[in-house]
KEVOLO-563238 format. One record per residue (C-alpha): x, y, z. Coordinates in steps of 0.02 Angstrom, whole numbers, padded with zeros to 5 digits, always signed. Layout:
<tifis>
XYZ/...
</tifis>
This chain:
<tifis>
+00000+00000+00000/+00066+00171-00047/+00015+00352-00025/-00015+00417-00200/-00042+00598-00248/-00141+00631-00407/-00116+00804-00481/-00221+00850-00632/-00331+00993-00690/-00455+00873-00771/-00600+00836-00655/-00630+00664-00736/-00456+00607-00685/-00477+00673-00508/-00641+00580-00489/-00601+00412-00569/-00416+00380-00538/-00425+00390-00347/-00565+00261-00346/-00463+00141-00452/-00306+00164-00347/-00404+00139-00186/-00472-00025-00255/-00291-00076-00282/-00260-00042-00097/-00177+00129-00102/-00214+00289-00006/-00246+00435-00122/-00231+00623-00113/-00286+00741-00252/-00239+00915-00311/-00302+01019-00457/-00135+01100-00502/+00049+01090-00464/+00047+01223-00329/-00091+01134-00233/-00002+00969-00265/+00159+01035-00189/+00063+01088-00033/-00012+00914-00016/+00159+00836-00047/+00240+00937+00092/+00095+00904+00214/+00084+00714+00191/+00205+00568+00171/+00185+00536-00016/+00266+00385-00099/+00208+00414-00277/+00150+00562-00380/+00044+00544-00537/+00034+00711-00624/-00016+00796-00784/+00113+00904-00871/+00007+01051-00929/-00086+01132-00784/-00122+01309-00724/-00021+01397-00587/+00121+01268-00585/+00148+01140-00722/+00199+00959-00696/+00382+00989-00740/+00403+01121-00606/+00310+01009-00484/+00430+00867-00527/+00581+00979-00494/+00512+01035-00326/+00466+00857-00275/+00642+00797-00321/+00716+00938-00215/+00617+00874-00066/+00626+00685-00094/+00735+00612-00232/+00662+00439-00196/+00483+00488-00234/+00418+00404-00391/+00334+00520-00516/+00232+00466-00667/+00173+00591-00796/+00004+00567-00879/-00017+00683-01026/-00138+00713-01166/-00004+00813-01259/+00141+00693-01281/+00303+00749-01359/+00475+00671-01368/+00553+00829-01294/+00439+00830-01142/+00465+00644-01113/+00655+00660-01121/+00653+00814-01011/+00540+00727-00883/+00650+00573-00872/+00810+00677-00858/+00733+00779-00718/+00691+00623-00618/+00522+00558-00674/+00499+00371-00657/+00384+00355-00808/+00282+00445-00939/+00113+00384-01001/-00008+00453-01131/-00192+00487-01094/-00309+00399-01102/-00208+00284-00991/-00224+00096-00993/-00261+00052-00811/-00171-00115-00820/-00016-00025-00883/-00031+00106-00746/-00047-00029-00613/+00109-00116-00679/+00207+00048-00679/+00154+00086-00500/+00206-00088-00442/+00375-00069-00528/+00398+00105-00457/+00362+00047-00280/+00483-00099-00303/+00616+00023-00362/+00582+00136-00214/+00607-00010-00093/+00767-00058-00183/+00833+00119-00169/+00787+00123+00015/+00884-00038+00048/+01044+00022-00038/+01120+00112+00114/+01098-00046+00220/+01182-00152+00087/+01325-00027+00072/+01355-00029+00260/+01352-00220+00258/+01483-00221+00118/+01595-00104+00217/+01575-00213+00371/+01630-00364+00270/+01780-00272+00199/+01835-00220+00373/+01805-00392+00450/+01902-00494+00320/+02074-00429+00372/+02030-00452+00556/+01980-00634+00527/+02138-00663+00425/+02247-00596+00565/+02153-00701+00694/+02174-00854+00582/+02361-00825+00568/+02379-00803+00756/+02276-00959+00790/+02378-01060+00665/+02541-01006+00750/+02473-01048+00922/+02418-01222+00869/+02591-01270+00799/
</tifis>
């Protein structure tokens, strides 16, 4: 289960998408534009943002930049009715997890959310794995020295 923020200026999206995501077991928050979405993002622990690109007050690209400034591990998917190669490339370079074209296939969206949450968990576990690797690197010489001492004592 994840906390998912949906940011879109289309009322249809704000009415239907939260219902679908809740049926999949997620908590949802909605916002009608990027500025409102940023407020919700800073007030609640959000795991995933699904946002439109073109919106009034603050567009999706600026929202993405602000979200990445706050939490680089947050997954962001763009849903857009105005796809372009430039906007897709720019979104991915800025830190978006994915980019889908409206009308969105719900099965595809569900798969992308699952993959995004898996990636988020993987990213979260990386510091623990790095510390474990360092511990192993430090312990190997100690065990070698102890082995040498033990071998000399047993002669």
